[in-house]
C-alpha positions in Angstrom: -57.3 -7.6 23.4 -60.5 -8.5 25.2 -63.7 -9.1 23.2 -66.8 -7.0 24.0 -70.0 -8.6 25.2 -71.7 -7.9 21.9 -68.9 -9.7 20.0 -69.2 -12.6 22.5 -73.0 -12.8 21.9 -72.5 -12.7 18.1 -69.9 -15.5 18.4 -72.2 -17.6 20.6 -75.1 -17.1 18.2 -72.9 -18.0 15.2 -71.6 -21.2 16.9 -75.2 -22.1 17.9 -76.4 -21.7 14.3 -73.4 -23.8 13.1 -74.3 -26.6 15.6 -77.9 -26.6 14.6 -77.0 -26.8 10.9 -74.9 -29.9 11.3 -75.6 -33.6 12.1 -72.4 -34.7 13.8 -69.9 -33.0 16.2 -66.6 -34.5 17.2 -64.7 -32.9 20.1 -61.0 -33.4 20.2 -57.9 -32.1 22.1 -55.3 -30.5 19.8 -52.3 -30.9 22.0 -49.6 -28.6 20.6 -50.9 -28.5 17.0 -49.2 -25.8 15.1 -51.2 -23.3 13.0 -50.1 -25.1 9.8 -51.2 -28.5 11.2 -54.6 -27.1 12.2 -55.0 -25.5 8.8 -54.2 -28.8 7.2 -56.9 -30.4 9.4 -59.3 -27.7 8.5 -58.7 -28.2 4.8 -59.2 -31.9 5.1 -62.5 -31.3 7.0 -63.7 -28.9 4.4 -62.9 -31.4 1.6 -65.4 -33.8 3.2 -68.0 -31.0 3.8 -67.0 -30.4 7.4 -65.9 -27.5 9.5 -63.1 -27.4 12.0 -63.4 -24.8 14.8 -61.4 -23.7 17.8 -63.1 -21.4 20.3 -63.1 -20.7 24.0 -64.8 -23.3 26.0 -67.1 -20.8 27.8 -68.4 -19.6 24.4 -69.0 -23.1 23.0 -70.7 -24.2 26.2 -73.1 -21.3 25.9 -73.7 -22.1 22.3 -74.5 -25.7 23.1 -77.5 -24.6 25.3 -80.7 -25.2 23.5 -79.2 -27.4 20.8 -79.4 -31.2 20.5 -75.6 -31.3 21.4 -76.1 -29.8 24.9 -75.0 -33.1 26.5 -71.4 -32.5 25.1 -70.8 -29.9 27.7 -68.6 -32.1 30.0 -66.1 -32.6 27.2 -65.1 -29.0 27.0 -62.3 -28.9 29.6 -58.8 -27.7 28.8 -57.8 -27.2 25.2 -60.5 -28.4 22.8 -61.6 -28.0 19.2 -64.5 -29.4 17.2 -65.2 -30.7 13.8 -68.8 -30.5 12.5 -70.4 -32.0 9.5 -73.8 -32.6 7.9 -72.7 -36.1 6.7 -73.0 -38.3 9.8 -69.6 -39.9 9.1 -67.4 -37.1 7.7 -66.5 -35.4 11.0 -65.5 -38.7 12.7 -63.6 -39.9 9.6 -61.5 -36.7 9.3 -60.7 -36.5 13.0 -59.9 -40.2 13.3 -57.7 -40.2 10.2 -55.9 -37.1 11.3 -55.4 -38.5 14.9 -54.0 -41.7 13.4 -51.2 -39.8 11.7 -50.6 -37.2 14.3 -50.3 -38.0 18.0 -51.0 -34.4 18.9 -54.7 -35.0 18.2 -56.7 -36.9 20.8 -60.4 -37.6 20.3 -62.5 -36.9 23.4 -66.0 -37.8 22.1 -68.8 -36.4 20.1 -72.4 -36.6 19.1 -74.5 -37.7 16.2 -77.8 -35.9 16.5 -78.8 -36.1 20.2 -76.8 -39.4 20.7 -73.6 -38.8 22.6 -70.6 -40.8 21.4 -67.5 -41.8 23.4 -64.1 -42.1 21.8 -64.7 -45.7 20.8 -68.0 -44.9 19.1 -66.4 -42.0 17.2 -63.7 -44.4 15.9 -66.3 -47.0 14.9 -68.3 -44.3 13.1 -65.1 -43.2 11.3 -64.7 -46.7 9.9 -68.1 -46.7 8.2 -68.4 -45.7 4.6 -69.3 -42.1 3.9 -72.8 -41.1 2.7 -71.5 -40.7 -0.9 -69.9 -44.1 -0.8 -73.2 -45.7 0.4 -75.1 -43.9 -2.3 -72.7 -45.3 -4.9 -73.1 -48.8 -3.5 -76.9 -48.5 -3.6 -76.9 -47.2 -7.2 -74.6 -50.1 -8.2 -76.9 -52.7 -6.5 -79.9 -51.2 -8.2 -78.3 -51.1 -11.6 -76.9 -54.7 -11.4 -80.2 -56.5 -12.2 -80.8 -54.3 -15.3 -77.3 -54.9 -16.6 -77.7 -58.7 -16.1 -81.1 -58.6 -17.9 -79.6 -56.8 -20.8 -76.8 -59.3 -21.1 -79.2 -62.2 -21.0 -81.4 -60.7 -23.7 -78.4 -60.1 -25.9 -76.9 -63.6 -25.5 -79.3 -65.5 -27.8 -78.7 -63.1 -30.6 -74.9 -63.3 -30.2 -75.2 -67.1 -30.1 -77.3 -67.2 -33.3 -74.8 -65.0 -35.1 -72.0 -67.3 -33.9 -73.9 -70.4 -35.2 -74.7 -68.9 -38.6 -71.0 -67.7 -39.0 -69.8 -71.3 -38.2 -72.3 -72.7 -40.7 -71.1 -70.2 -43.3 -67.5 -71.3 -42.8 -68.4 -75.0 -43.2 -70.5 -74.6 -46.3 
């Protein structure tokens, strides 16, 4: 059943809003993915804060106009789908991990902000730690000096207790 012009305009606007709300877009070719497989991919994307979307190329190309992802237009040939995320690494990580385990998914490229990424750059981005992992590492690095200082300050007291206990046993 054909879609009306108003429905197409609404879809384009929704896609445009979605593109503007995210930091990273990965474009891939879902060659023969079943509905169940794409649903699995969608669930994995959602778990990392991303969104997987399949739409007609004409609609997504219209939605790209006026966004920072406008330069992705040449990638939308044939069967395509996108994964978007606010986390700069999540979309690439989900797509790359899924493509590793399923030969039906082929990464075409993507963009992080206004920077266009080829397939190799998307794969390199996927191998980086996620934003949450980086935050955890930074917190660990910041806490390490305080923990070491606390251990150093406690050491003399523990040594004094050990010496007095040893003296008590001798005497």
